[in-house]
ZADO-1210 file (C-alpha; in nm, 4 decimals, padded with zeros to 6 digits):
<atoms>
<atom x="05.9956" y="00.6774" z="03.3699" code="MET" pos="1"/>
<atom x="06.2815" y="00.9236" z="03.3964" code="ALA" pos="2"/>
<atom x="06.3373" y="00.8211" z="03.7579" code="CYS" pos="3"/>
<atom x="06.4652" y="00.4803" z="03.6498" code="VAL" pos="4"/>
<atom x="06.8405" y="00.4549" z="03.6065" code="ARG" pos="5"/>
<atom x="06.9292" y="00.2997" z="03.2729" code="LEU" pos="6"/>
<atom x="07.2326" y="00.0807" z="03.2064" code="PRO" pos="7"/>
<atom x="07.4719" y="00.2251" z="02.9488" code="GLU" pos="8"/>
<atom x="07.3627" y="-00.0296" z="02.6899" code="PHE" pos="9"/>
<atom x="07.0094" y="00.1146" z="02.6760" code="VAL" pos="10"/>
<atom x="06.9623" y="00.4198" z="02.4524" code="GLU" pos="11"/>
<atom x="06.7129" y="00.6877" z="02.5565" code="ARG" pos="12"/>
<atom x="06.5165" y="00.8694" z="02.2845" code="HIS" pos="13"/>
<atom x="06.2388" y="01.1293" z="02.2914" code="ASN" pos="14"/>
<atom x="06.0945" y="01.0042" z="01.9632" code="VAL" pos="15"/>
<atom x="05.9355" y="00.6770" z="01.8595" code="SER" pos="16"/>
<atom x="06.1519" y="00.3711" z="01.8126" code="ALA" pos="17"/>
<atom x="06.0841" y="00.3757" z="01.4384" code="ALA" pos="18"/>
<atom x="06.2157" y="00.7333" z="01.4152" code="GLU" pos="19"/>
<atom x="06.5167" y="00.6623" z="01.6366" code="ALA" pos="20"/>
<atom x="06.6108" y="00.3545" z="01.4346" code="LEU" pos="21"/>
<atom x="06.5255" y="00.4959" z="01.0931" code="GLY" pos="22"/>
<atom x="06.2969" y="00.2075" z="01.0090" code="VAL" pos="23"/>
<atom x="05.9483" y="00.1524" z="00.8751" code="ARG" pos="24"/>
<atom x="05.7362" y="-00.0961" z="01.0658" code="GLU" pos="25"/>
<atom x="05.5729" y="-00.3473" z="00.8317" code="LEU" pos="26"/>
<atom x="05.3696" y="-00.5949" z="01.0346" code="ARG" pos="27"/>
<atom x="05.3342" y="-00.7716" z="01.3662" code="VAL" pos="28"/>
<atom x="05.5095" y="-01.1090" z="01.3722" code="LEU" pos="29"/>
<atom x="05.3774" y="-01.2196" z="01.7093" code="GLY" pos="30"/>
<atom x="05.2230" y="-01.1063" z="02.0356" code="ARG" pos="31"/>
<atom x="05.2901" y="-01.2021" z="02.3960" code="GLY" pos="32"/>
<atom x="05.1261" y="-01.1141" z="02.7245" code="VAL" pos="33"/>
<atom x="05.2947" y="-00.7743" z="02.7491" code="SER" pos="34"/>
<atom x="05.4842" y="-00.7331" z="02.4244" code="SER" pos="35"/>
<atom x="05.4733" y="-00.7718" z="02.0492" code="GLU" pos="36"/>
<atom x="05.7381" y="-00.8455" z="01.7877" code="VAL" pos="37"/>
<atom x="05.7281" y="-00.6239" z="01.4797" code="VAL" pos="38"/>
<atom x="05.8958" y="-00.6695" z="01.1428" code="LEU" pos="39"/>
<atom x="06.0719" y="-00.3476" z="01.0397" code="ALA" pos="40"/>
<atom x="06.2843" y="-00.2433" z="00.7413" code="VAL" pos="41"/>
<atom x="06.5636" y="00.0148" z="00.7338" code="GLU" pos="42"/>
<atom x="06.4643" y="00.3191" z="00.5271" code="LYS" pos="43"/>
<atom x="06.8214" y="00.3994" z="00.4233" code="SER" pos="44"/>
<atom x="06.9179" y="00.0457" z="00.3258" code="SER" pos="45"/>
<atom x="06.9154" y="-00.0098" z="-00.0542" code="PRO" pos="46"/>
<atom x="06.8453" y="-00.3796" z="-00.0069" code="GLU" pos="47"/>
<atom x="06.5801" y="-00.3122" z="00.2571" code="GLY" pos="48"/>
<atom x="06.7565" y="-00.4687" z="00.5540" code="LYS" pos="49"/>
<atom x="06.5015" y="-00.6097" z="00.7957" code="LYS" pos="50"/>
<atom x="06.4991" y="-00.6262" z="01.1748" code="LYS" pos="51"/>
<atom x="06.2794" y="-00.7659" z="01.4496" code="ALA" pos="52"/>
<atom x="06.1636" y="-00.5172" z="01.7128" code="LEU" pos="53"/>
<atom x="06.0358" y="-00.6565" z="02.0398" code="LYS" pos="54"/>
<atom x="05.8193" y="-00.3750" z="02.1754" code="LYS" pos="55"/>
<atom x="05.6888" y="-00.3383" z="02.5288" code="ILE" pos="56"/>
<atom x="05.4195" y="-00.0714" z="02.5070" code="VAL" pos="57"/>
<atom x="05.2660" y="00.1067" z="02.8051" code="TYR" pos="58"/>
<atom x="04.8877" y="00.0994" z="02.8334" code="GLY" pos="59"/>
<atom x="04.7071" y="00.4335" z="02.8405" code="GLU" pos="60"/>
<atom x="04.5640" y="00.3725" z="03.1876" code="ARG" pos="61"/>
<atom x="04.8483" y="00.1661" z="03.3237" code="GLU" pos="62"/>
<atom x="04.9473" y="00.2334" z="03.6830" code="SER" pos="63"/>
<atom x="05.2969" y="00.3364" z="03.7857" code="LEU" pos="64"/>
<atom x="05.3405" y="-00.0001" z="03.9560" code="ALA" pos="65"/>
<atom x="05.2574" y="-00.1840" z="03.6320" code="ASP" pos="66"/>
<atom x="05.4943" y="00.0395" z="03.4341" code="LYS" pos="67"/>
<atom x="05.7734" y="-00.0299" z="03.6806" code="LEU" pos="68"/>
<atom x="05.7048" y="-00.4012" z="03.6475" code="LYS" pos="69"/>
<atom x="05.7408" y="-00.3759" z="03.2694" code="ARG" pos="70"/>
<atom x="06.0665" y="-00.1829" z="03.3192" code="TRP" pos="71"/>
<atom x="06.1937" y="-00.4570" z="03.5452" code="SER" pos="72"/>
<atom x="06.1257" y="-00.7302" z="03.2869" code="PHE" pos="73"/>
<atom x="06.2771" y="-00.5178" z="03.0094" code="PHE" pos="74"/>
<atom x="06.5978" y="-00.4394" z="03.1979" code="LEU" pos="75"/>
<atom x="06.6309" y="-00.7979" z="03.3146" code="ASN" pos="76"/>
<atom x="06.6080" y="-00.9249" z="02.9566" code="GLU" pos="77"/>
<atom x="06.8570" y="-00.6633" z="02.8333" code="VAL" pos="78"/>
<atom x="07.1091" y="-00.7331" z="03.1085" code="ASN" pos="79"/>
<atom x="07.0993" y="-01.1067" z="03.0437" code="ILE" pos="80"/>
<atom x="07.0975" y="-01.1013" z="02.6634" code="LEU" pos="81"/>
<atom x="07.3801" y="-00.8518" z="02.6246" code="LYS" pos="82"/>
<atom x="07.6160" y="-01.0925" z="02.8039" code="GLU" pos="83"/>
<atom x="07.5284" y="-01.3975" z="02.5937" code="LEU" pos="84"/>
<atom x="07.7058" y="-01.5174" z="02.2816" code="SER" pos="85"/>
<atom x="07.5977" y="-01.8549" z="02.1485" code="HIS" pos="86"/>
<atom x="07.5013" y="-01.9657" z="01.7955" code="PRO" pos="87"/>
<atom x="07.1690" y="-02.1012" z="01.9204" code="ASN" pos="88"/>
<atom x="07.0633" y="-01.8009" z="02.1286" code="ILE" pos="89"/>
<atom x="06.9040" y="-01.4894" z="01.9806" code="ILE" pos="90"/>
<atom x="07.1362" y="-01.1905" z="01.9427" code="GLU" pos="91"/>
<atom x="07.0431" y="-00.8571" z="02.0993" code="LEU" pos="92"/>
<atom x="07.1630" y="-00.5743" z="01.8752" code="GLN" pos="93"/>
<atom x="07.0268" y="-00.2629" z="02.0485" code="ARG" pos="94"/>
<atom x="06.7942" y="-00.1651" z="02.3329" code="ALA" pos="95"/>
<atom x="06.5957" y="00.1581" z="02.3406" code="LEU" pos="96"/>
<atom x="06.3755" y="00.3510" z="02.5799" code="SER" pos="97"/>
<atom x="06.1408" y="00.5626" z="02.3673" code="CYS" pos="98"/>
<atom x="05.8088" y="00.7413" z="02.3973" code="ARG" pos="99"/>
<atom x="05.5641" y="00.5072" z="02.5653" code="GLU" pos="100"/>
<atom x="05.7603" y="00.2003" z="02.4585" code="GLU" pos="101"/>
<atom x="06.0669" y="-00.0074" z="02.5397" code="LEU" pos="102"/>
<atom x="06.2300" y="-00.1799" z="02.2437" code="VAL" pos="103"/>
<atom x="06.4748" y="-00.4633" z="02.1876" code="LEU" pos="104"/>
<atom x="06.6295" y="-00.4778" z="01.8406" code="VAL" pos="105"/>
<atom x="06.6917" y="-00.8433" z="01.7562" code="LEU" pos="106"/>
<atom x="06.8190" y="-01.0396" z="01.4610" code="GLU" pos="107"/>
<atom x="06.5283" y="-01.1376" z="01.2384" code="LEU" pos="108"/>
<atom x="06.3848" y="-01.4890" z="01.2165" code="HIS" pos="109"/>
<atom x="06.0263" y="-01.4936" z="01.0922" code="VAL" pos="110"/>
<atom x="05.9361" y="-01.8521" z="01.1867" code="SER" pos="111"/>
<atom x="05.9396" y="-02.0355" z="01.5171" code="ASP" pos="112"/>
<atom x="05.9771" y="-02.4064" z="01.5817" code="LEU" pos="113"/>
<atom x="05.6116" y="-02.4416" z="01.6802" code="ALA" pos="114"/>
<atom x="05.5018" y="-02.3312" z="01.3328" code="SER" pos="115"/>
<atom x="05.7609" y="-02.5517" z="01.1641" code="ALA" pos="116"/>
<atom x="05.6859" y="-02.8729" z="01.3597" code="LEU" pos="117"/>
<atom x="05.4680" y="-03.0410" z="01.0926" code="PRO" pos="118"/>
<atom x="05.7494" y="-03.0032" z="00.8404" code="HIS" pos="119"/>
<atom x="06.0492" y="-03.1055" z="01.0536" code="VAL" pos="120"/>
<atom x="06.2371" y="-03.4053" z="00.9118" code="THR" pos="121"/>
<atom x="06.3838" y="-03.6870" z="01.1200" code="ASP" pos="122"/>
<atom x="06.7229" y="-03.5325" z="01.0535" code="PHE" pos="123"/>
<atom x="06.5850" y="-03.1975" z="01.1751" code="GLY" pos="124"/>
<atom x="06.4590" y="-03.3494" z="01.5011" code="VAL" pos="125"/>
<atom x="06.8113" y="-03.4504" z="01.5976" code="ILE" pos="126"/>
<atom x="06.9639" y="-03.1258" z="01.4722" code="ARG" pos="127"/>
<atom x="06.7201" y="-02.8918" z="01.6466" code="PHE" pos="128"/>
<atom x="06.7135" y="-03.0871" z="01.9714" code="PHE" pos="129"/>
<atom x="07.0937" y="-03.0985" z="01.9810" code="THR" pos="130"/>
<atom x="07.1115" y="-02.7223" z="01.9250" code="GLN" pos="131"/>
<atom x="06.8442" y="-02.6473" z="02.1854" code="SER" pos="132"/>
<atom x="07.0266" y="-02.8663" z="02.4369" code="THR" pos="133"/>
<atom x="07.3517" y="-02.6837" z="02.3640" code="SER" pos="134"/>
<atom x="07.1842" y="-02.3453" z="02.4213" code="ALA" pos="135"/>
<atom x="07.0262" y="-02.4522" z="02.7506" code="LEU" pos="136"/>
<atom x="07.3518" y="-02.6059" z="02.8717" code="THR" pos="137"/>
<atom x="07.5309" y="-02.2798" z="02.7932" code="TYR" pos="138"/>
<atom x="07.2751" y="-02.0861" z="02.9999" code="LEU" pos="139"/>
<atom x="07.2792" y="-02.3235" z="03.2963" code="HIS" pos="140"/>
<atom x="07.6590" y="-02.3188" z="03.3091" code="GLN" pos="141"/>
<atom x="07.6251" y="-01.9411" z="03.3571" code="ARG" pos="142"/>
<atom x="07.3598" y="-01.9892" z="03.6301" code="ARG" pos="143"/>
<atom x="07.0856" y="-01.8575" z="03.4021" code="ILE" pos="144"/>
<atom x="06.7468" y="-02.0240" z="03.3652" code="VAL" pos="145"/>
<atom x="06.5392" y="-01.9284" z="03.0627" code="HIS" pos="146"/>
<atom x="06.2019" y="-01.9431" z="03.2327" code="GLY" pos="147"/>
<atom x="05.9824" y="-02.0635" z="02.9458" code="ASP" pos="148"/>
<atom x="06.1395" y="-02.3298" z="02.7234" code="VAL" pos="149"/>
<atom x="05.8944" y="-02.4353" z="02.4498" code="LYS" pos="150"/>
<atom x="05.8811" y="-02.4506" z="02.0669" code="PRO" pos="151"/>
<atom x="05.7239" y="-02.1040" z="02.0438" code="GLN" pos="152"/>
<atom x="06.0395" y="-01.9601" z="02.2023" code="ASN" pos="153"/>
<atom x="06.2755" y="-02.1354" z="01.9625" code="VAL" pos="154"/>
<atom x="06.3210" y="-01.9467" z="01.6351" code="LEU" pos="155"/>
<atom x="06.4068" y="-02.1132" z="01.3068" code="LEU" pos="156"/>
<atom x="06.6865" y="-01.9587" z="01.0983" code="HIS" pos="157"/>
<atom x="06.5939" y="-01.8742" z="00.7381" code="HIS" pos="158"/>
<atom x="06.8300" y="-02.1482" z="00.6165" code="THR" pos="159"/>
<atom x="06.6186" y="-02.4056" z="00.7980" code="GLY" pos="160"/>
<atom x="06.9310" y="-02.5576" z="00.9523" code="LYS" pos="161"/>
<atom x="06.9598" y="-02.3729" z="01.2807" code="MET" pos="162"/>
<atom x="06.7432" y="-02.2691" z="01.5738" code="VAL" pos="163"/>
<atom x="06.7861" y="-01.9907" z="01.8264" code="ARG" pos="164"/>
<atom x="06.6360" y="-01.9739" z="02.1749" code="LEU" pos="165"/>
<atom x="06.4542" y="-01.6434" z="02.2271" code="CYS" pos="166"/>
<atom x="06.2240" y="-01.4509" z="02.4646" code="ASP" pos="167"/>
<atom x="06.4249" y="-01.4035" z="02.7825" code="PHE" pos="168"/>
<atom x="06.1587" y="-01.1946" z="02.9554" code="GLY" pos="169"/>
<atom x="06.1262" y="-01.4468" z="03.2388" code="PHE" pos="170"/>
<atom x="06.4930" y="-01.5461" z="03.2582" code="ALA" pos="171"/>
<atom x="06.6686" y="-01.5453" z="03.5960" code="GLN" pos="172"/>
<atom x="07.0284" y="-01.5471" z="03.7077" code="ARG" pos="173"/>
<atom x="07.0740" y="-01.7612" z="04.0181" code="LEU" pos="174"/>
<atom x="07.3315" y="-01.6977" z="04.2912" code="PRO" pos="175"/>
<atom x="07.6363" y="-01.9224" z="04.2846" code="GLU" pos="176"/>
<atom x="07.5872" y="-02.2654" z="04.4446" code="ASN" pos="177"/>
<atom x="07.2093" y="-02.2208" z="04.4493" code="LYS" pos="178"/>
<atom x="06.9578" y="-02.4116" z="04.2384" code="LYS" pos="179"/>
<atom x="06.6278" y="-02.3093" z="04.3981" code="SER" pos="180"/>
<atom x="06.4144" y="-02.0053" z="04.3185" code="CYS" pos="181"/>
<atom x="06.1017" y="-01.8507" z="04.4647" code="ASN" pos="182"/>
<atom x="05.9185" y="-01.7980" z="04.1355" code="THR" pos="183"/>
<atom x="05.9169" y="-01.9595" z="03.7926" code="TYR" pos="184"/>
<atom x="05.6883" y="-01.8867" z="03.5002" code="SER" pos="185"/>
<atom x="05.6867" y="-02.1509" z="03.2301" code="GLY" pos="186"/>
<atom x="05.4007" y="-02.2878" z="03.0223" code="THR" pos="187"/>
<atom x="05.1859" y="-02.5580" z="03.1915" code="PRO" pos="188"/>
<atom x="05.2337" y="-02.8236" z="02.9218" code="ALA" pos="189"/>
<atom x="05.6131" y="-02.8005" z="02.9663" code="TYR" pos="190"/>
<atom x="05.6344" y="-02.7948" z="03.3476" code="LEU" pos="191"/>
<atom x="05.7577" y="-03.0880" z="03.5540" code="GLY" pos="192"/>
<atom x="05.5277" y="-03.2736" z="03.7961" code="PRO" pos="193"/>
<atom x="05.7134" y="-03.1214" z="04.0935" code="GLU" pos="194"/>
<atom x="05.5976" y="-02.7703" z="03.9989" code="PHE" pos="195"/>
<atom x="05.3215" y="-02.6050" z="04.2022" code="THR" pos="196"/>
<atom x="05.2042" y="-02.2573" z="04.1024" code="THR" pos="197"/>
<atom x="05.3181" y="-01.9926" z="04.3474" code="GLY" pos="198"/>
<atom x="05.5498" y="-02.2266" z="04.5380" code="GLN" pos="199"/>
<atom x="05.9334" y="-02.2199" z="04.5433" code="PRO" pos="200"/>
<atom x="06.1172" y="-02.4500" z="04.3043" code="VAL" pos="201"/>
<atom x="06.3825" y="-02.6649" z="04.4715" code="GLN" pos="202"/>
<atom x="06.5856" y="-02.7397" z="04.1586" code="ASP" pos="203"/>
<atom x="06.5003" y="-02.5016" z="03.8765" code="VAL" pos="204"/>
<atom x="06.7676" y="-02.6477" z="03.6476" code="TYR" pos="205"/>
<atom x="06.6018" y="-02.9897" z="03.6656" code="LYS" pos="206"/>
<atom x="06.2618" y="-02.8275" z="03.6128" code="LEU" pos="207"/>
<atom x="06.3958" y="-02.6758" z="03.2940" code="GLU" pos="208"/>
<atom x="06.5411" y="-03.0140" z="03.1936" code="SER" pos="209"/>
<atom x="06.1860" y="-03.1475" z="03.1970" code="PHE" pos="210"/>
<atom x="06.0800" y="-02.8632" z="02.9656" code="ALA" pos="211"/>
<atom x="06.3620" y="-02.9620" z="02.7303" code="LEU" pos="212"/>
<atom x="06.2265" y="-03.3168" z="02.7351" code="GLY" pos="213"/>
<atom x="05.8777" y="-03.1942" z="02.6469" code="ARG" pos="214"/>
<atom x="06.0285" y="-02.9860" z="02.3659" code="LEU" pos="215"/>
<atom x="06.1855" y="-03.3068" z="02.2354" code="LEU" pos="216"/>
<atom x="05.8406" y="-03.4696" z="02.2484" code="CYS" pos="217"/>
<atom x="05.7079" y="-03.1822" z="02.0378" code="SER" pos="218"/>
<atom x="05.9774" y="-03.2550" z="01.7805" code="LEU" pos="219"/>
<atom x="05.9261" y="-03.6307" z="01.7847" code="LEU" pos="220"/>
<atom x="05.5464" y="-03.6140" z="01.7488" code="PHE" pos="221"/>
<atom x="05.5478" y="-03.2976" z="01.5302" code="ARG" pos="222"/>
<atom x="05.3065" y="-03.1070" z="01.7530" code="GLU" pos="223"/>
<atom x="05.3166" y="-02.8819" z="02.0578" code="LYS" pos="224"/>
<atom x="05.3184" y="-03.0731" z="02.3850" code="ALA" pos="225"/>
<atom x="04.9748" y="-03.1318" z="02.5342" code="LYS" pos="226"/>
<atom x="04.8876" y="-03.0728" z="02.8974" code="LEU" pos="227"/>
<atom x="04.8297" y="-03.3852" z="03.1080" code="ASN" pos="228"/>
<atom x="04.9695" y="-03.6203" z="02.8427" code="VAL" pos="229"/>
<atom x="05.2283" y="-03.8676" z="02.9745" code="ASP" pos="230"/>
<atom x="05.4722" y="-03.9030" z="02.6852" code="TYR" pos="231"/>
<atom x="05.6978" y="-04.1633" z="02.8486" code="LEU" pos="232"/>
<atom x="05.4884" y="-04.4714" z="02.7563" code="PRO" pos="233"/>
<atom x="05.4250" y="-04.3288" z="02.4085" code="LEU" pos="234"/>
<atom x="05.7976" y="-04.2928" z="02.3513" code="ILE" pos="235"/>
<atom x="05.8843" y="-04.6349" z="02.4936" code="ARG" pos="236"/>
<atom x="05.6256" y="-04.8048" z="02.2700" code="GLU" pos="237"/>
<atom x="05.7216" y="-04.6182" z="01.9525" code="ASN" pos="238"/>
<atom x="05.9665" y="-04.8335" z="01.7544" code="ALA" pos="239"/>
<atom x="06.0314" y="-04.5571" z="01.4970" code="THR" pos="240"/>
<atom x="06.2044" y="-04.3217" z="01.7430" code="ILE" pos="241"/>
<atom x="06.5870" y="-04.3430" z="01.7208" code="PRO" pos="242"/>
<atom x="06.7458" y="-04.5043" z="02.0259" code="ALA" pos="243"/>
<atom x="06.9485" y="-04.1922" z="02.1090" code="THR" pos="244"/>
<atom x="06.6417" y="-03.9668" z="02.1054" code="MET" pos="245"/>
<atom x="06.4434" y="-04.2223" z="02.3052" code="LYS" pos="246"/>
<atom x="06.7175" y="-04.2330" z="02.5697" code="GLU" pos="247"/>
<atom x="06.7268" y="-03.8515" z="02.5913" code="CYS" pos="248"/>
<atom x="06.3505" y="-03.8249" z="02.6278" code="ALA" pos="249"/>
<atom x="06.3339" y="-04.0923" z="02.8992" code="GLN" pos="250"/>
<atom x="06.6129" y="-03.9305" z="03.1018" code="ARG" pos="251"/>
<atom x="06.4662" y="-03.5796" z="03.0725" code="LEU" pos="252"/>
<atom x="06.1069" y="-03.6813" z="03.1468" code="LEU" pos="253"/>
<atom x="06.1967" y="-03.8734" z="03.4613" code="GLU" pos="254"/>
<atom x="05.9231" y="-03.7716" z="03.7120" code="PRO" pos="255"/>
<atom x="06.1683" y="-03.7464" z="04.0028" code="SER" pos="256"/>
<atom x="06.3947" y="-03.4392" z="03.9780" code="PRO" pos="257"/>
<atom x="06.6744" y="-03.6201" z="04.1618" code="THR" pos="258"/>
<atom x="06.6752" y="-03.8942" z="03.8961" code="GLU" pos="259"/>
<atom x="06.6233" y="-03.6588" z="03.6015" code="ARG" pos="260"/>
<atom x="06.9170" y="-03.5725" z="03.3747" code="ALA" pos="261"/>
<atom x="07.0514" y="-03.2188" z="03.3498" code="THR" pos="262"/>
<atom x="07.0842" y="-03.0368" z="03.0185" code="ALA" pos="263"/>
<atom x="07.4622" y="-03.0727" z="03.0513" code="TRP" pos="264"/>
<atom x="07.4383" y="-03.4501" z="03.0951" code="GLN" pos="265"/>
<atom x="07.2221" y="-03.4783" z="02.7835" code="ILE" pos="266"/>
<atom x="07.4602" y="-03.2524" z="02.5935" code="ASP" pos="267"/>
<atom x="07.7496" y="-03.4807" z="02.6917" code="GLN" pos="268"/>
<atom x="07.5487" y="-03.7918" z="02.6050" code="PHE" pos="269"/>
<atom x="07.4731" y="-03.6565" z="02.2564" code="LEU" pos="270"/>
<atom x="07.8390" y="-03.5745" z="02.2018" code="THR" pos="271"/>
<atom x="07.9535" y="-03.9188" z="02.3127" code="GLN" pos="272"/>
<atom x="07.6935" y="-04.1241" z="02.1298" code="THR" pos="273"/>
<atom x="07.6712" y="-03.9164" z="01.8120" code="SER" pos="274"/>
<atom x="08.0053" y="-03.7422" z="01.7559" code="PRO" pos="275"/>
<atom x="07.9028" y="-03.6692" z="01.4003" code="GLY" pos="276"/>
<atom x="07.5502" y="-03.5565" z="01.4870" code="ALA" pos="277"/>
<atom x="07.4212" y="-03.2457" z="01.3057" code="PRO" pos="278"/>
<atom x="07.4587" y="-02.9342" z="01.5157" code="SER" pos="279"/>
<atom x="07.5056" y="-02.5811" z="01.3826" code="ASN" pos="280"/>
</atoms>
């Protein structure tokens, strides 16, 4: 892939990522469609400092077109992440192009929100939703859409008090004064009713608001959102859900995009109604 021009932030190495970074890979933390996240430990660190390596590995029989597609996703994720600085968004530390693999070095968080859902407290629901809303608002204000908001892409800090949005492989930066896009990935159970596979999205920010609402449902019901389940009546009938969370869910899950709240509006609502709400 020497023909591809690399941004300055990306290091090029003729050895494996483990050799270039001076780490020993311990185990796979998770796998995606075209990547895997590996737990690694620094060999020279007395305390055994650990890192997360997101590795995009080329297949042995992969075509040039497929390799270029992987490059495109990799560079897109690097270019977006390196410009972000928010307490609830994963931090990119280094990016490497090595033998048969592209690697993102990320801060380590071994658990995601999906795994933690059964153990989230009522206090945690408010805290983690508030933080996720803050992260999405920060992105949208910079004309960036994440592309796949769901509990699996929200990492839980080892303290158990903070979450960080991760996996920006499908993220997009929209032109100024534009809110539509030709393609959007997402996970079916978190997509708004206006979404049709393969068709342009008229308001991608509102589509992502719906995903945030479904993420809130995951927190409230302590399980990943289920496809074809209408959570609005379940939330309205549930007397145990705090009024603030119920209001957020109803505004985010509004079927009509024009009536649906934006992440920013929910962020402002949370600030106004719960000035002392747990955040970071």
